[in-house]
Biopython code that builds the backbone (N, CA, C, O; Angstrom):
import numpy as np
from Bio.PDB.StructureBuilder import StructureBuilder

atoms = [
    (1, "MET", "N", (11.469, -27.603, -139.362)),
    (1, "MET", "CA", (12.294, -28.418, -138.504)),
    (1, "MET", "C", (13.099, -29.392, -139.360)),
    (1, "MET", "O", (12.578, -29.977, -140.309)),
    (2, "PRO", "N", (14.361, -29.557, -139.018)),
    (2, "PRO", "CA", (15.193, -30.463, -139.828)),
    (2, "PRO", "C", (14.870, -31.936, -139.570)),
    (2, "PRO", "O", (14.563, -32.337, -138.448)),
    (3, "LEU", "N", (14.948, -32.724, -140.637)),
    (3, "LEU", "CA", (14.823, -34.181, -140.527)),
    (3, "LEU", "C", (16.199, -34.749, -140.241)),
    (3, "LEU", "O", (17.176, -34.391, -140.900)),
    (4, "VAL", "N", (16.277, -35.634, -139.257)),
    (4, "VAL", "CA", (17.551, -36.232, -138.874)),
    (4, "VAL", "C", (17.430, -37.754, -138.963)),
    (4, "VAL", "O", (16.498, -38.347, -138.421)),
    (5, "ASN", "N", (18.375, -38.367, -139.648)),
    (5, "ASN", "CA", (18.438, -39.822, -139.774)),
    (5, "ASN", "C", (18.981, -40.363, -138.455)),
    (5, "ASN", "O", (20.109, -40.058, -138.066)),
    (6, "VAL", "N", (18.155, -41.182, -137.759)),
    (6, "VAL", "CA", (18.569, -41.636, -136.437)),
    (6, "VAL", "C", (18.815, -43.137, -136.318)),
    (6, "VAL", "O", (19.514, -43.571, -135.403)),
    (7, "ALA", "N", (18.249, -43.943, -137.231)),
    (7, "ALA", "CA", (18.400, -45.402, -137.096)),
    (7, "ALA", "C", (17.863, -46.101, -138.334)),
    (7, "ALA", "O", (17.275, -45.485, -139.222)),
    (8, "SER", "N", (18.083, -47.399, -138.361)),
    (8, "SER", "CA", (17.528, -48.262, -139.390)),
    (8, "SER", "C", (16.286, -48.954, -138.825)),
    (8, "SER", "O", (16.280, -49.367, -137.665)),
    (9, "VAL", "N", (15.242, -49.082, -139.634)),
    (9, "VAL", "CA", (14.043, -49.794, -139.210)),
    (9, "VAL", "C", (14.406, -51.233, -138.826)),
    (9, "VAL", "O", (13.823, -51.792, -137.897)),
    (10, "ALA", "N", (15.353, -51.825, -139.529)),
    (10, "ALA", "CA", (15.766, -53.212, -139.258)),
    (10, "ALA", "C", (16.358, -53.386, -137.865)),
    (10, "ALA", "O", (16.364, -54.495, -137.331)),
    (11, "ASP", "N", (16.857, -52.303, -137.270)),
    (11, "ASP", "CA", (17.457, -52.380, -135.937)),
    (11, "ASP", "C", (16.446, -52.218, -134.804)),
    (11, "ASP", "O", (16.814, -52.255, -133.629)),
    (12, "LEU", "N", (15.160, -52.038, -135.160)),
    (12, "LEU", "CA", (14.133, -51.798, -134.146)),
    (12, "LEU", "C", (12.959, -52.753, -134.357)),
    (12, "LEU", "O", (11.993, -52.409, -135.037)),
    (13, "PRO", "N", (13.040, -53.956, -133.773)),
    (13, "PRO", "CA", (11.957, -54.934, -133.926)),
    (13, "PRO", "C", (10.646, -54.443, -133.305)),
    (13, "PRO", "O", (10.644, -53.563, -132.445)),
    (14, "ARG", "N", (9.547, -55.022, -133.750)),
    (14, "ARG", "CA", (8.234, -54.718, -133.163)),
    (14, "ARG", "C", (8.277, -54.912, -131.653)),
    (14, "ARG", "O", (8.872, -55.864, -131.146)),
    (15, "GLY", "N", (7.630, -53.987, -130.946)),
    (15, "GLY", "CA", (7.541, -54.095, -129.496)),
    (15, "GLY", "C", (8.780, -53.643, -128.750)),
    (15, "GLY", "O", (8.884, -53.831, -127.538)),
    (16, "GLU", "N", (9.723, -53.045, -129.470)),
    (16, "GLU", "CA", (10.982, -52.615, -128.844)),
    (16, "GLU", "C", (11.106, -51.092, -128.877)),
    (16, "GLU", "O", (10.414, -50.403, -129.625)),
    (17, "VAL", "N", (12.009, -50.599, -128.041)),
    (17, "VAL", "CA", (12.334, -49.177, -127.984)),
    (17, "VAL", "C", (13.844, -49.043, -128.023)),
    (17, "VAL", "O", (14.567, -49.918, -127.545)),
    (18, "MET", "N", (14.318, -47.943, -128.595)),
    (18, "MET", "CA", (15.764, -47.678, -128.602)),
    (18, "MET", "C", (16.003, -46.212, -128.260)),
    (18, "MET", "O", (15.165, -45.345, -128.507)),
    (19, "GLU", "N", (17.158, -45.974, -127.694)),
    (19, "GLU", "CA", (17.575, -44.620, -127.374)),
    (19, "GLU", "C", (18.515, -44.137, -128.470)),
    (19, "GLU", "O", (19.451, -44.835, -128.860)),
    (20, "VAL", "N", (18.247, -42.927, -128.961)),
    (20, "VAL", "CA", (19.142, -42.303, -129.941)),
    (20, "VAL", "C", (19.426, -40.882, -129.454)),
    (20, "VAL", "O", (18.675, -40.316, -128.659)),
    (21, "PHE", "N", (20.509, -40.332, -129.945)),
    (21, "PHE", "CA", (20.881, -38.962, -129.592)),
    (21, "PHE", "C", (21.021, -38.129, -130.849)),
    (21, "PHE", "O", (21.565, -38.579, -131.857)),
    (22, "VAL", "N", (20.524, -36.914, -130.772)),
    (22, "VAL", "CA", (20.772, -35.915, -131.799)),
    (22, "VAL", "C", (21.541, -34.821, -131.072)),
    (22, "VAL", "O", (20.979, -34.060, -130.286)),
    (23, "GLY", "N", (22.838, -34.761, -131.352)),
    (23, "GLY", "CA", (23.713, -33.935, -130.534)),
    (23, "GLY", "C", (23.739, -34.532, -129.140)),
    (23, "GLY", "O", (24.023, -35.719, -128.980)),
    (24, "GLN", "N", (23.450, -33.733, -128.139)),
    (24, "GLN", "CA", (23.413, -34.207, -126.750)),
    (24, "GLN", "C", (21.997, -34.569, -126.298)),
    (24, "GLN", "O", (21.799, -35.016, -125.169)),
    (25, "ARG", "N", (21.023, -34.376, -127.174)),
    (25, "ARG", "CA", (19.611, -34.569, -126.797)),
    (25, "ARG", "C", (19.155, -36.000, -127.065)),
    (25, "ARG", "O", (19.282, -36.488, -128.188)),
    (26, "PRO", "N", (18.615, -36.688, -126.028)),
    (26, "PRO", "CA", (18.137, -38.059, -126.216)),
    (26, "PRO", "C", (16.699, -38.098, -126.743)),
    (26, "PRO", "O", (15.887, -37.215, -126.466)),
    (27, "PHE", "N", (16.414, -39.158, -127.516)),
    (27, "PHE", "CA", (15.068, -39.447, -128.001)),
    (27, "PHE", "C", (14.800, -40.931, -127.810)),
    (27, "PHE", "O", (15.717, -41.750, -127.872)),
    (28, "ALA", "N", (13.538, -41.272, -127.578)),
    (28, "ALA", "CA", (13.107, -42.660, -127.501)),
    (28, "ALA", "C", (12.363, -42.974, -128.796)),
    (28, "ALA", "O", (11.394, -42.300, -129.142)),
    (29, "ILE", "N", (12.823, -44.001, -129.507)),
    (29, "ILE", "CA", (12.195, -44.421, -130.756)),
    (29, "ILE", "C", (11.522, -45.762, -130.491)),
    (29, "ILE", "O", (12.172, -46.715, -130.062)),
    (30, "CYS", "N", (10.221, -45.832, -130.745)),
    (30, "CYS", "CA", (9.423, -47.019, -130.422)),
    (30, "CYS", "C", (8.832, -47.647, -131.681)),
    (30, "CYS", "O", (8.437, -46.952, -132.617)),
    (31, "ASN", "N", (8.781, -48.972, -131.679)),
    (31, "ASN", "CA", (8.103, -49.713, -132.740)),
    (31, "ASN", "C", (6.892, -50.390, -132.113)),
    (31, "ASN", "O", (7.009, -51.436, -131.475)),
    (32, "PHE", "N", (5.730, -49.780, -132.303)),
    (32, "PHE", "CA", (4.486, -50.342, -131.787)),
    (32, "PHE", "C", (3.668, -50.862, -132.954)),
    (32, "PHE", "O", (3.177, -50.092, -133.779)),
    (33, "GLU", "N", (3.529, -52.176, -133.013)),
    (33, "GLU", "CA", (2.757, -52.861, -134.051)),
    (33, "GLU", "C", (3.207, -52.480, -135.463)),
    (33, "GLU", "O", (2.389, -52.368, -136.376)),
    (34, "GLY", "N", (4.514, -52.282, -135.628)),
    (34, "GLY", "CA", (5.072, -51.993, -136.937)),
    (34, "GLY", "C", (5.106, -50.518, -137.305)),
    (34, "GLY", "O", (5.657, -50.157, -138.344)),
    (35, "ALA", "N", (4.528, -49.662, -136.476)),
    (35, "ALA", "CA", (4.588, -48.213, -136.703)),
    (35, "ALA", "C", (5.667, -47.633, -135.788)),
    (35, "ALA", "O", (5.824, -48.059, -134.644)),
    (36, "ILE", "N", (6.398, -46.663, -136.308)),
    (36, "ILE", "CA", (7.512, -46.073, -135.567)),
    (36, "ILE", "C", (7.089, -44.717, -135.003)),
    (36, "ILE", "O", (6.502, -43.892, -135.703)),
    (37, "TYR", "N", (7.399, -44.505, -133.726)),
    (37, "TYR", "CA", (7.069, -43.263, -133.033)),
    (37, "TYR", "C", (8.320, -42.739, -132.338)),
    (37, "TYR", "O", (9.203, -43.510, -131.960)),
    (38, "ALA", "N", (8.386, -41.418, -132.172)),
    (38, "ALA", "CA", (9.534, -40.798, -131.503)),
    (38, "ALA", "C", (9.041, -39.854, -130.410)),
    (38, "ALA", "O", (8.119, -39.063, -130.607)),
    (39, "LEU", "N", (9.686, -39.965, -129.259)),
    (39, "LEU", "CA", (9.378, -39.098, -128.122)),
    (39, "LEU", "C", (10.665, -38.494, -127.587)),
    (39, "LEU", "O", (11.756, -39.023, -127.797)),
    (40, "ASP", "N", (10.514, -37.379, -126.893)),
    (40, "ASP", "CA", (11.649, -36.824, -126.167)),
    (40, "ASP", "C", (12.167, -37.925, -125.255)),
    (40, "ASP", "O", (11.375, -38.683, -124.695)),
    (41, "GLY", "N", (13.468, -38.026, -125.097)),
    (41, "GLY", "CA", (14.058, -39.130, -124.366)),
    (41, "GLY", "C", (14.163, -38.962, -122.874)),
    (41, "GLY", "O", (14.659, -39.859, -122.193)),
    (42, "ALA", "N", (13.708, -37.828, -122.331)),
    (42, "ALA", "CA", (13.805, -37.598, -120.884)),
    (42, "ALA", "C", (12.409, -37.627, -120.264)),
    (42, "ALA", "O", (11.517, -36.893, -120.688)),
    (43, "CYS", "N", (12.230, -38.477, -119.264)),
    (43, "CYS", "CA", (10.953, -38.588, -118.563)),
    (43, "CYS", "C", (10.632, -37.278, -117.852)),
    (43, "CYS", "O", (11.524, -36.629, -117.305)),
    (44, "ILE", "N", (9.363, -36.892, -117.861)),
    (44, "ILE", "CA", (8.945, -35.652, -117.203)),
    (44, "ILE", "C", (8.950, -35.776, -115.678)),
    (44, "ILE", "O", (8.841, -34.766, -114.982)),
    (45, "HIS", "N", (9.075, -36.981, -115.155)),
    (45, "HIS", "CA", (9.062, -37.190, -113.710)),
    (45, "HIS", "C", (10.405, -36.810, -113.094)),
    (45, "HIS", "O", (10.488, -35.850, -112.329)),
    (46, "HIS", "N", (11.459, -37.561, -113.427)),
    (46, "HIS", "CA", (12.794, -37.249, -112.895)),
    (46, "HIS", "C", (13.866, -37.341, -113.960)),
    (46, "HIS", "O", (15.036, -37.553, -113.643)),
    (47, "GLY", "N", (13.485, -37.186, -115.223)),
    (47, "GLY", "CA", (14.476, -37.162, -116.292)),
    (47, "GLY", "C", (15.042, -38.509, -116.676)),
    (47, "GLY", "O", (16.090, -38.576, -117.320)),
    (48, "GLY", "N", (14.373, -39.589, -116.295)),
    (48, "GLY", "CA", (14.854, -40.930, -116.624)),
    (48, "GLY", "C", (14.970, -41.133, -118.132)),
    (48, "GLY", "O", (14.269, -40.472, -118.899)),
    (49, "PRO", "N", (15.842, -42.036, -118.564)),
    (49, "PRO", "CA", (16.086, -42.272, -119.991)),
    (49, "PRO", "C", (15.001, -43.154, -120.620)),
    (49, "PRO", "O", (15.085, -44.381, -120.567)),
    (50, "LEU", "N", (13.995, -42.530, -121.209)),
    (50, "LEU", "CA", (12.878, -43.283, -121.774)),
    (50, "LEU", "C", (13.323, -44.284, -122.835)),
    (50, "LEU", "O", (12.724, -45.351, -122.969)),
    (51, "GLY", "N", (14.358, -43.953, -123.582)),
    (51, "GLY", "CA", (14.852, -44.864, -124.609)),
    (51, "GLY", "C", (15.459, -46.138, -124.056)),
    (51, "GLY", "O", (15.738, -47.072, -124.807)),
    (52, "GLN", "N", (15.666, -46.183, -122.746)),
    (52, "GLN", "CA", (16.165, -47.393, -122.092)),
    (52, "GLN", "C", (15.050, -48.138, -121.365)),
    (52, "GLN", "O", (15.295, -49.111, -120.652)),
    (53, "GLY", "N", (13.820, -47.660, -121.558)),
    (53, "GLY", "CA", (12.671, -48.293, -120.936)),
    (53, "GLY", "C", (12.175, -49.460, -121.769)),
    (53, "GLY", "O", (12.919, -50.029, -122.568)),
    (54, "HIS", "N", (10.909, -49.813, -121.575)),
    (54, "HIS", "CA", (10.328, -50.920, -122.339)),
    (54, "HIS", "C", (8.885, -50.599, -122.701)),
    (54, "HIS", "O", (8.221, -49.805, -122.034)),
    (55, "LEU", "N", (8.413, -51.232, -123.773)),
    (55, "LEU", "CA", (7.028, -51.053, -124.192)),
    (55, "LEU", "C", (6.140, -52.091, -123.526)),
    (55, "LEU", "O", (6.479, -53.271, -123.439)),
    (56, "ASN", "N", (5.007, -51.619, -123.063)),
    (56, "ASN", "CA", (3.959, -52.452, -122.511)),
    (56, "ASN", "C", (2.728, -52.130, -123.357)),
    (56, "ASN", "O", (1.943, -51.246, -123.013)),
    (57, "GLY", "N", (2.565, -52.856, -124.468)),
    (57, "GLY", "CA", (1.563, -52.464, -125.457)),
    (57, "GLY", "C", (2.025, -51.163, -126.087)),
    (57, "GLY", "O", (3.154, -51.066, -126.567)),
    (58, "ALA", "N", (1.152, -50.159, -126.086)),
    (58, "ALA", "CA", (1.513, -48.843, -126.644)),
    (58, "ALA", "C", (2.158, -47.940, -125.609)),
    (58, "ALA", "O", (2.509, -46.799, -125.910)),
    (59, "HIS", "N", (2.317, -48.446, -124.380)),
    (59, "HIS", "CA", (2.843, -47.604, -123.301)),
    (59, "HIS", "C", (4.332, -47.834, -123.096)),
    (59, "HIS", "O", (4.792, -48.963, -122.922)),
    (60, "LEU", "N", (5.070, -46.733, -123.120)),
    (60, "LEU", "CA", (6.507, -46.747, -122.873)),
    (60, "LEU", "C", (6.739, -46.487, -121.395)),
    (60, "LEU", "O", (6.349, -45.441, -120.877)),
    (61, "ALA", "N", (7.376, -47.436, -120.710)),
    (61, "ALA", "CA", (7.633, -47.324, -119.275)),
    (61, "ALA", "C", (9.054, -46.821, -119.037)),
    (61, "ALA", "O", (10.018, -47.365, -119.576)),
    (62, "CYS", "N", (9.164, -45.790, -118.234)),
    (62, "CYS", "CA", (10.472, -45.261, -117.849)),
    (62, "CYS", "C", (11.171, -46.271, -116.943)),
    (62, "CYS", "O", (10.539, -46.835, -116.050)),
    (63, "PRO", "N", (12.463, -46.508, -117.158)),
    (63, "PRO", "CA", (13.158, -47.498, -116.333)),
    (63, "PRO", "C", (13.393, -47.053, -114.883)),
    (63, "PRO", "O", (13.696, -47.886, -114.029)),
    (64, "TYR", "N", (13.258, -45.756, -114.593)),
    (64, "TYR", "CA", (13.518, -45.296, -113.230)),
    (64, "TYR", "C", (12.364, -45.589, -112.274)),
    (64, "TYR", "O", (12.559, -46.254, -111.257)),
    (65, "HIS", "N", (11.175, -45.103, -112.587)),
    (65, "HIS", "CA", (10.042, -45.222, -111.665)),
    (65, "HIS", "C", (8.792, -45.793, -112.334)),
    (65, "HIS", "O", (7.698, -45.741, -111.770)),
    (66, "LEU", "N", (8.963, -46.336, -113.537)),
    (66, "LEU", "CA", (7.899, -47.017, -114.278)),
    (66, "LEU", "C", (6.716, -46.123, -114.650)),
    (66, "LEU", "O", (5.610, -46.619, -114.864)),
    (67, "TRP", "N", (6.940, -44.813, -114.728)),
    (67, "TRP", "CA", (5.893, -43.950, -115.274)),
    (67, "TRP", "C", (5.697, -44.377, -116.716)),
    (67, "TRP", "O", (6.674, -44.650, -117.413)),
    (68, "GLU", "N", (4.449, -44.441, -117.182)),
    (68, "GLU", "CA", (4.158, -44.899, -118.533)),
    (68, "GLU", "C", (3.533, -43.795, -119.384)),
    (68, "GLU", "O", (2.689, -43.023, -118.930)),
    (69, "PHE", "N", (3.984, -43.755, -120.630)),
    (69, "PHE", "CA", (3.535, -42.753, -121.597)),
    (69, "PHE", "C", (3.099, -43.459, -122.870)),
    (69, "PHE", "O", (3.760, -44.395, -123.321)),
    (70, "ASP", "N", (1.986, -43.013, -123.453)),
    (70, "ASP", "CA", (1.548, -43.573, -124.727)),
    (70, "ASP", "C", (2.583, -43.168, -125.773)),
    (70, "ASP", "O", (2.809, -41.978, -125.993)),
    (71, "CYS", "N", (3.204, -44.140, -126.411)),
    (71, "CYS", "CA", (4.279, -43.828, -127.363)),
    (71, "CYS", "C", (3.750, -43.094, -128.597)),
    (71, "CYS", "O", (4.533, -42.468, -129.311)),
    (72, "ARG", "N", (2.452, -43.154, -128.865)),
    (72, "ARG", "CA", (1.874, -42.494, -130.032)),
    (72, "ARG", "C", (1.587, -41.027, -129.783)),
    (72, "ARG", "O", (1.662, -40.212, -130.703)),
    (73, "THR", "N", (1.256, -40.681, -128.536)),
    (73, "THR", "CA", (0.835, -39.311, -128.223)),
    (73, "THR", "C", (1.703, -38.621, -127.185)),
    (73, "THR", "O", (1.691, -37.394, -127.085)),
    (74, "GLY", "N", (2.458, -39.398, -126.409)),
    (74, "GLY", "CA", (3.263, -38.855, -125.326)),
    (74, "GLY", "C", (2.502, -38.669, -124.026)),
    (74, "GLY", "O", (3.084, -38.244, -123.027)),
    (75, "GLU", "N", (1.181, -38.987, -124.018)),
    (75, "GLU", "CA", (0.370, -38.773, -122.824)),
    (75, "GLU", "C", (0.790, -39.692, -121.677)),
    (75, "GLU", "O", (1.040, -40.881, -121.871)),
    (76, "TYR", "N", (0.861, -39.114, -120.482)),
    (76, "TYR", "CA", (1.116, -39.870, -119.259)),
    (76, "TYR", "C", (-0.137, -40.685, -118.962)),
    (76, "TYR", "O", (-1.246, -40.155, -119.041)),
    (77, "ASP", "N", (0.017, -41.950, -118.627)),
    (77, "ASP", "CA", (-1.141, -42.834, -118.489)),
    (77, "ASP", "C", (-2.076, -42.458, -117.343)),
    (77, "ASP", "O", (-3.260, -42.791, -117.396)),
    (78, "ARG", "N", (-1.588, -41.780, -116.320)),
    (78, "ARG", "CA", (-2.445, -41.442, -115.172)),
    (78, "ARG", "C", (-3.006, -40.030, -115.235)),
    (78, "ARG", "O", (-3.885, -39.673, -114.450)),
    (79, "ASP", "N", (-2.499, -39.219, -116.170)),
    (79, "ASP", "CA", (-2.985, -37.845, -116.323)),
    (79, "ASP", "C", (-2.679, -37.387, -117.750)),
    (79, "ASP", "O", (-1.594, -36.869, -118.014)),
    (80, "PRO", "N", (-3.633, -37.575, -118.675)),
    (80, "PRO", "CA", (-3.392, -37.248, -120.087)),
    (80, "PRO", "C", (-3.021, -35.781, -120.343)),
    (80, "PRO", "O", (-2.521, -35.451, -121.419)),
    (81, "ALA", "N", (-3.262, -34.906, -119.370)),
    (81, "ALA", "CA", (-2.875, -33.504, -119.539)),
    (81, "ALA", "C", (-1.356, -33.339, -119.447)),
    (81, "ALA", "O", (-0.804, -32.343, -119.915)),
    (82, "ARG", "N", (-0.691, -34.318, -118.845)),
    (82, "ARG", "CA", (0.775, -34.301, -118.760)),
    (82, "ARG", "C", (1.313, -35.194, -119.850)),
    (82, "ARG", "O", (0.770, -36.272, -120.093)),
    (83, "ARG", "N", (2.359, -34.770, -120.503)),
    (83, "ARG", "CA", (2.873, -35.568, -121.601)),
    (83, "ARG", "C", (4.337, -35.283, -121.879)),
    (83, "ARG", "O", (4.890, -34.255, -121.488)),
    (84, "VAL", "N", (4.940, -36.241, -122.571)),
    (84, "VAL", "CA", (6.288, -36.102, -123.108)),
    (84, "VAL", "C", (6.120, -35.608, -124.548)),
    (84, "VAL", "O", (5.208, -36.041, -125.251)),
    (85, "ALA", "N", (6.978, -34.723, -124.975)),
    (85, "ALA", "CA", (6.898, -34.216, -126.349)),
    (85, "ALA", "C", (7.155, -35.344, -127.353)),
    (85, "ALA", "O", (7.987, -36.220, -127.116)),
    (86, "THR", "N", (6.443, -35.311, -128.455)),
    (86, "THR", "CA", (6.642, -36.270, -129.537)),
    (86, "THR", "C", (7.224, -35.547, -130.741)),
    (86, "THR", "O", (7.142, -34.323, -130.839)),
    (87, "CYS", "N", (7.810, -36.307, -131.652)),
    (87, "CYS", "CA", (8.387, -35.767, -132.872)),
    (87, "CYS", "C", (7.806, -36.505, -134.072)),
    (87, "CYS", "O", (7.612, -37.719, -134.014)),
    (88, "PRO", "N", (7.528, -35.794, -135.149)),
    (88, "PRO", "CA", (7.102, -36.484, -136.362)),
    (88, "PRO", "C", (8.203, -37.410, -136.876)),
    (88, "PRO", "O", (9.392, -37.106, -136.774)),
    (89, "VAL", "N", (7.779, -38.544, -137.429)),
    (89, "VAL", "CA", (8.695, -39.566, -137.945)),
    (89, "VAL", "C", (8.429, -39.765, -139.425)),
    (89, "VAL", "O", (7.283, -39.737, -139.874)),
    (90, "ARG", "N", (9.489, -39.965, -140.168)),
    (90, "ARG", "CA", (9.376, -40.327, -141.581)),
    (90, "ARG", "C", (10.292, -41.521, -141.832)),
    (90, "ARG", "O", (11.423, -41.559, -141.348)),
    (91, "ILE", "N", (9.798, -42.491, -142.589)),
    (91, "ILE", "CA", (10.587, -43.660, -142.966)),
    (91, "ILE", "C", (10.910, -43.535, -144.448)),
    (91, "ILE", "O", (10.012, -43.374, -145.275)),
    (92, "GLU", "N", (12.178, -43.610, -144.777)),
    (92, "GLU", "CA", (12.630, -43.546, -146.172)),
    (92, "GLU", "C", (13.743, -44.562, -146.374)),
    (92, "GLU", "O", (14.734, -44.568, -145.644)),
    (93, "ASP", "N", (13.571, -45.417, -147.369)),
    (93, "ASP", "CA", (14.589, -46.424, -147.718)),
    (93, "ASP", "C", (15.058, -47.217, -146.505)),
    (93, "ASP", "O", (16.248, -47.492, -146.357)),
    (94, "GLY", "N", (14.108, -47.587, -145.630)),
    (94, "GLY", "CA", (14.446, -48.408, -144.477)),
    (94, "GLY", "C", (15.118, -47.661, -143.344)),
    (94, "GLY", "O", (15.585, -48.274, -142.385)),
    (95, "ARG", "N", (15.172, -46.351, -143.444)),
    (95, "ARG", "CA", (15.804, -45.526, -142.402)),
    (95, "ARG", "C", (14.738, -44.731, -141.655)),
    (95, "ARG", "O", (13.716, -44.352, -142.228)),
    (96, "ILE", "N", (14.986, -44.483, -140.373)),
    (96, "ILE", "CA", (14.090, -43.698, -139.537)),
    (96, "ILE", "C", (14.629, -42.274, -139.448)),
    (96, "ILE", "O", (15.772, -42.046, -139.054)),
    (97, "PHE", "N", (13.782, -41.334, -139.820)),
    (97, "PHE", "CA", (14.105, -39.909, -139.711)),
    (97, "PHE", "C", (13.118, -39.274, -138.738)),
    (97, "PHE", "O", (11.927, -39.586, -138.769)),
    (98, "ILE", "N", (13.604, -38.390, -137.880)),
    (98, "ILE", "CA", (12.714, -37.643, -136.999)),
    (98, "ILE", "C", (12.898, -36.163, -137.257)),
    (98, "ILE", "O", (13.980, -35.708, -137.628)),
    (99, "GLU", "N", (11.795, -35.400, -137.048)),
    (99, "GLU", "CA", (11.863, -33.939, -137.129)),
    (99, "GLU", "C", (12.261, -33.439, -135.750)),
    (99, "GLU", "O", (11.523, -33.607, -134.779)),
    (100, "VAL", "N", (13.404, -32.839, -135.676)),
    (100, "VAL", "CA", (13.924, -32.353, -134.395)),
    (100, "VAL", "C", (13.599, -30.869, -134.253)),
    (100, "VAL", "O", (13.960, -30.058, -135.105)),
    (101, "PRO", "N", (12.905, -30.524, -133.152)),
    (101, "PRO", "CA", (12.557, -29.100, -132.949)),
    (101, "PRO", "C", (13.777, -28.245, -132.671)),
    (101, "PRO", "O", (13.652, -27.035, -132.479)),
]
sb = StructureBuilder()
sb.init_structure("model")
sb.init_model(0)
sb.init_chain("A")
sb.init_seg("    ")
for serial, (resi, resn, name, xyz) in enumerate(atoms, 1):
    if name == "N":
        sb.init_residue(resn, " ", resi, " ")
    sb.init_atom(name, np.array(xyz, "f"), 0.0, 1.0, " ", f" {name:<3s}", serial, name[0])
structure = sb.get_structure()
């Protein structure tokens, strides 16, 4: 899978999430306690933009209906069998790279 440079670590403070696009595909990039995680940017409920949501601890809340997903694993908080896809992240020279499937 190709590594894609999506953002600067400096642009993503702790406890924040940002939306990035690779081509037309959205991703949610989260900074939880200084670690960076990447998830597919579309909520499994109704396709809400997860990258426009907010972090509640390790849980990323969708701005549409407040469904929450663990930003580290993608698991839905009410049913761990349901999840949003995650992507491996690499940090190099202050830049965030994700492996895009």
